C-alpha positions as CSV (number, residue, x, y, z in Angstrom):
1,M,0.3,16.3,-4.6
2,I,1.7,16.1,-1.1
3,W,4.0,18.5,0.7
4,V,5.9,17.2,3.8
5,K,7.5,20.0,5.8
6,D,9.0,17.7,8.5
7,T,7.7,14.3,9.3
8,V,5.0,11.7,8.3
9,R,4.3,9.4,11.2
10,K,4.7,5.7,11.0
11,H,1.5,4.2,9.5
12,Y,0.1,1.8,7.0
13,H,-3.0,1.6,4.7
14,S,-5.2,-1.3,5.2
15,S,-6.8,-1.4,1.8
16,H,-4.8,0.5,-0.8
17,T,-1.5,0.7,-2.6
18,E,0.4,4.0,-2.7
19,N,2.8,5.1,-5.5
20,L,5.1,8.0,-4.8
21,Y,7.2,10.0,-7.1
22,V,9.6,12.6,-5.5
23,I,9.5,16.0,-7.3
24,E,11.7,18.0,-5.0
25,G,13.3,17.9,-1.6
26,E,15.2,15.1,0.2
27,A,14.1,12.8,3.0
28,R,14.7,9.5,4.8
29,F,11.9,7.1,3.7
30,Y,11.2,4.2,6.0
31,L,9.5,1.2,4.5
32,G,9.2,-1.9,6.8
33,D,12.7,-2.5,8.1
34,R,14.4,-0.6,5.3
35,V,15.6,3.0,5.2
36,Y,16.1,4.9,1.9
37,R,17.5,8.4,1.1
38,I,15.1,9.8,-1.4
39,S,15.2,12.9,-3.6
40,A,13.9,14.2,-6.8
41,G,13.2,11.5,-9.5
42,D,12.8,8.6,-7.0
43,Y,9.7,6.3,-7.3
44,F,8.3,4.0,-4.7
45,Q,5.4,1.7,-4.7
46,I,4.0,1.0,-1.1
47,P,1.9,-2.1,-0.9
48,K,-1.2,-2.1,1.3
49,K,-0.4,-3.0,4.9
50,S,3.2,-1.9,4.6
51,V,4.4,0.3,7.5
52,H,6.0,3.4,6.2
53,S,7.1,6.9,7.2
54,V,9.1,9.9,6.1
55,K,11.6,12.3,7.7
56,V,12.6,15.4,5.7
57,I,16.4,16.0,5.7
58,S,16.6,19.0,3.3
59,D,16.1,22.7,4.0
60,K,12.9,22.7,1.9
61,P,9.8,20.5,2.1
62,L,9.5,17.2,0.3
63,K,7.2,17.5,-2.6
64,V,5.8,14.2,-3.9
65,L,3.2,13.1,-6.4
66,S,1.0,10.4,-4.6
67,V,-1.3,8.0,-6.7
68,Q,-3.4,5.7,-4.7
69,S,-5.6,2.9,-5.6
70,P,-8.3,2.4,-4.7
71,K,-9.1,6.1,-4.0
72,F,-7.7,7.3,-0.7
73,D,-10.3,8.9,1.7
74,G,-8.2,8.6,4.8
75,S,-10.3,5.9,6.5
76,D,-7.8,3.1,6.0
77,R,-4.7,5.0,7.5
78,V,-3.6,3.2,10.7
79,F,-0.8,4.8,12.9
80,V,1.5,2.5,14.6
81,D,3.4,4.7,17.0
């Protein structure tokens, strides 16, 4: 489970795929050159090496279920800004 209070900086994962399911809150989700408005019930798959970021636009944090494969240990996160 991930709680985003404001922003997740632009980054990518060099060796794993991330699957996100939004449980509550609203945000702008940036994936490559595309921008999505996300809210409860939305699902995204983020392929490895895909640049992405998040900006919360609701008055409460964004709550997402994140499933990552292979297991995420933080070592493959590369910030790009």
